C-alpha positions in Angstrom: 31.6 8.5 20.2 32.4 12.4 19.3 33.1 14.7 21.5 32.6 18.3 21.2 33.5 20.8 22.9 32.2 24.7 23.0 32.6 27.7 24.7 29.7 30.3 24.6 30.6 34.1 23.4 27.3 35.5 25.3 24.5 34.3 27.0 22.1 33.3 24.9 20.3 30.3 23.5 22.9 27.4 21.5 22.2 24.7 19.5 24.3 21.9 18.1 22.7 20.0 15.4 23.6 17.1 13.0 22.5 17.6 9.3 22.7 15.2 6.1 24.3 16.5 2.7 20.9 16.9 1.5 20.5 20.2 4.3 18.1 17.6 6.5 18.2 18.0 10.4 19.1 14.3 11.5 20.0 15.1 15.5 19.8 18.2 17.7 22.5 17.2 19.8 22.4 20.3 22.2 19.6 23.0 22.8 20.2 24.9 25.7 20.5 28.6 26.9 24.2 29.4 28.0 26.1 31.6 29.8 28.9 33.9 28.7 32.5 32.2 28.4 30.4 28.9 29.8 32.4 25.9 28.4 29.9 22.8 27.5 31.4 19.2 26.2 28.9 16.9 24.4 29.2 13.0 23.8 27.3 11.9 20.8 26.7 8.6 19.9 27.8 8.0 16.1 26.9 4.6 15.9 23.2 5.8 15.3 25.0 7.5 11.5 25.5 5.6 8.5 29.3 5.7 7.0 29.4 8.7 5.4 30.0 12.7 5.4 27.9 15.1 7.4 27.5 18.6 8.8 27.7 19.8 12.5 26.4 23.0 12.9 26.6 25.3 15.9 24.3 28.1 16.1 23.4 30.8 18.5 22.4 34.7 17.9 26.3 35.6 17.6 27.5 32.4 16.3 26.7 30.5 13.2 29.6 27.9 12.8 29.1 24.3 10.6 31.9 21.9 10.0 32.6 18.6 8.8 32.1 15.1 10.7 33.1 11.9 8.8 31.8 8.5 9.8 34.0 5.4 8.5 34.3 2.5 10.1 
């Protein structure tokens, strides 16, 4: 399990997605409208992913951030 916590910088639709290194969308973890300064915590069960490296992308109208998720067991 992994927890993601993020805060909306504006009132807008926000999504948190997991991609393979090939750029293929694997999971949409969160996709909802959020209010300005709203804090959101999402838990994702990593058991559905094989060991490896994945990209986590947080996207809204004003934010586009990508991070790395490493799964090793």
